[in-house]
C-alpha positions in Angstrom: 23.4 -30.9 -4.1 23.4 -28.1 -2.5 27.0 -25.7 -3.1 29.9 -26.5 -1.5 34.0 -25.2 -1.3 36.1 -27.8 -1.7 39.5 -28.5 -1.7 41.8 -27.2 -5.6 42.7 -30.8 -6.9 38.4 -32.1 -6.4 37.7 -31.4 -9.2 40.4 -32.4 -10.9 40.1 -35.3 -9.5 36.2 -36.7 -10.3 37.0 -36.0 -14.0 39.5 -38.7 -13.9 37.0 -40.7 -12.5 35.1 -40.5 -15.5 33.1 -38.0 -13.5 31.8 -34.1 -14.9 31.9 -32.0 -12.6 29.8 -28.6 -11.8 32.1 -25.9 -10.6 32.9 -22.3 -10.2 35.0 -19.6 -8.8 34.3 -17.5 -6.0 34.3 -14.5 -5.4 36.4 -13.5 -2.3 34.0 -12.5 -0.3 32.5 -14.9 -1.2 35.6 -17.0 -1.1 35.2 -15.5 3.3 31.9 -16.9 3.4 32.9 -20.3 2.1 35.2 -20.5 4.9 33.5 -20.1 8.2 30.6 -23.0 7.0 34.2 -25.3 6.0 35.4 -25.2 9.5 32.4 -25.8 11.4 31.8 -28.2 8.8 34.7 -30.1 8.8 34.5 -28.8 13.1 31.0 -30.8 13.6 32.7 -34.3 11.0 35.8 -33.8 13.4 34.0 -33.6 17.1 31.7 -37.2 15.6 34.5 -38.7 13.7 37.5 -38.2 16.4 39.2 -38.6 13.5 42.3 -36.5 13.0 42.6 -35.8 9.5 39.2 -33.1 9.9 42.1 -31.3 12.4 43.7 -30.8 8.7 41.1 -29.9 7.6 40.2 -27.0 9.6 44.2 -25.9 9.0 43.9 -26.2 5.8 40.4 -23.8 6.0 42.0 -21.4 8.7 45.2 -20.7 6.8 43.7 -19.8 3.6 40.9 -17.8 5.6 43.9 -15.5 7.2 45.3 -14.9 4.0 42.2 -13.5 2.4 41.9 -11.1 5.6 45.3 -11.2 4.6 46.0 -11.5 8.5 49.2 -10.6 9.8 50.8 -14.1 11.8 53.0 -12.1 13.6 49.9 -10.4 15.5 47.3 -13.4 15.8 50.6 -15.2 17.4 50.3 -12.1 19.8 46.7 -11.9 20.5 47.1 -15.9 20.5 49.4 -15.5 23.0 48.1 -12.3 25.2 44.9 -14.1 25.5 47.2 -17.5 26.6 48.5 -15.3 29.7 45.9 -14.1 30.0 43.8 -16.9 30.4 44.8 -19.6 30.4 45.0 -22.5 27.5 42.7 -25.8 27.4 46.0 -27.9 28.6 44.1 -28.6 31.8 40.7 -29.7 31.3 39.0 -28.2 33.7 35.1 -28.9 32.7 32.7 -25.7 34.8 29.8 -27.8 36.1 28.0 -25.0 36.6 25.8 -22.3 35.0 28.6 -19.9 36.6 31.2 -18.4 34.2 34.1 -16.5 35.5 
């Protein structure tokens, strides 16, 4: 089995169910990569299932990545708002129908 990042309590839950999980702790640089991989993994699961619970997993991975990177939430919100004002959001549902961009 390929290694994969799991939630903190998963090894404990496996043990409670009689399993013996092999786990290790990732260092900060590796954790950054693993969190980005987890976001992609969960996004793919959401794409195929449409299950809102996958969004919870995506958000948890994003929040952890932002903490790891010591990202300032106020600055991120400013960036989000600036981009929203300049380019808009996704609420209208516009879909480009050809290869032209902007």
